[in-house]
C-alpha positions in Angstrom: 83.9 95.7 122.1 80.7 94.2 121.3 82.4 91.2 120.4 84.2 90.9 123.6 80.7 91.2 125.7 79.0 88.6 123.5 82.0 86.4 124.2 82.1 86.7 127.9 78.3 86.1 127.9 78.6 82.8 126.0 81.6 81.7 128.1 79.4 82.3 131.3 76.6 80.3 129.5 78.3 77.2 129.0 80.2 77.3 132.5 81.9 74.1 133.3 79.7 71.7 131.6 79.1 70.4 128.1 76.7 72.2 126.2 75.1 71.3 123.0 75.1 73.7 119.8 71.0 73.9 120.2 71.5 74.7 124.1 73.3 77.6 122.7 70.9 78.7 120.2 68.2 76.8 118.7 69.1 78.9 115.0 71.5 76.7 113.7 73.1 80.0 112.0 73.4 81.7 114.7 74.9 78.7 116.8 77.4 78.0 114.2 78.4 81.8 114.3 78.7 81.5 118.3 80.9 78.5 118.1 83.0 80.1 115.0 83.7 83.1 117.7 84.7 81.1 120.6 86.9 78.9 118.1 88.4 82.2 116.9 89.7 83.3 120.5 90.4 79.4 121.0 88.2 79.0 124.1 86.3 75.7 123.5 86.8 72.2 123.0 84.3 70.5 120.6 83.7 66.8 120.1 80.8 65.0 118.4 78.6 62.5 119.6 76.4 61.0 116.8 75.0 63.9 115.3 75.5 66.4 118.2 77.7 68.6 118.6 79.3 69.1 122.2 81.0 72.0 123.4 83.0 72.6 126.3 85.5 75.4 127.8 89.0 74.5 127.3 91.8 75.4 129.9 91.8 79.1 128.4 88.2 79.1 128.6 88.0 77.9 132.1 90.6 80.6 133.0 88.4 83.3 131.4 85.5 81.7 133.3 87.4 82.1 136.8 88.5 85.8 135.8 84.9 86.6 135.1 83.4 85.1 138.2 86.2 86.8 140.0 85.5 90.3 138.7 81.9 89.5 139.3 82.8 89.0 143.0 85.0 92.0 143.3 82.0 94.1 142.0 79.7 92.6 144.5 82.1 93.0 147.6 82.5 97.1 146.4 78.9 97.6 146.1 79.1 98.6 142.6 77.0 95.8 141.4 73.8 97.0 140.5 70.7 95.8 142.5 68.1 95.4 139.7 66.4 92.1 140.4 65.3 93.6 144.0 63.1 96.4 142.8 61.9 94.6 140.0 61.0 91.8 142.4 59.3 94.2 145.0 57.1 95.8 142.2 56.2 92.5 140.7 55.4 91.1 144.6 52.8 94.1 144.7 51.0 93.1 141.7 50.4 89.7 142.2 47.5 88.0 143.8 47.5 87.5 147.4 48.0 83.4 147.0 50.9 84.0 144.9 52.8 86.9 146.7 54.4 85.0 149.4 54.8 82.0 147.1 59.0 80.4 147.6 58.5 78.6 144.4 57.9 82.0 142.2 61.5 83.0 143.2 63.1 79.6 142.2 61.1 79.4 139.0 61.9 83.2 138.2 65.7 82.1 139.1 65.7 79.2 136.6 64.2 81.3 134.0 66.9 83.8 134.4 69.7 81.0 134.1 68.2 79.3 131.4 68.1 82.7 129.5 71.5 83.7 130.7 70.6 87.0 132.5 
């Protein structure tokens, strides 16, 4: 089960774009482990550009990605998706200084950070 969850997380992280091995993980051993897991289930297409390996989802991987996004939509529509971020965001705003409390750029930067980390 843990392998499937990890697999779904990496499929979501790659998404519809091409990613290099270093984007998956800076640790080369971990990146190769991730690539091996994705290749085991035939979800990725790997091509080499110079010394860089570029990874993209193949048709099967894209189908899994669309199913994953559909499941997320269903959970949100049913109200079953946990509202983790708003309470944490409110708590963070209470502890911020007055000049940063209403700054819209903080929300944008936080979202970019979450996207980059894969949360």
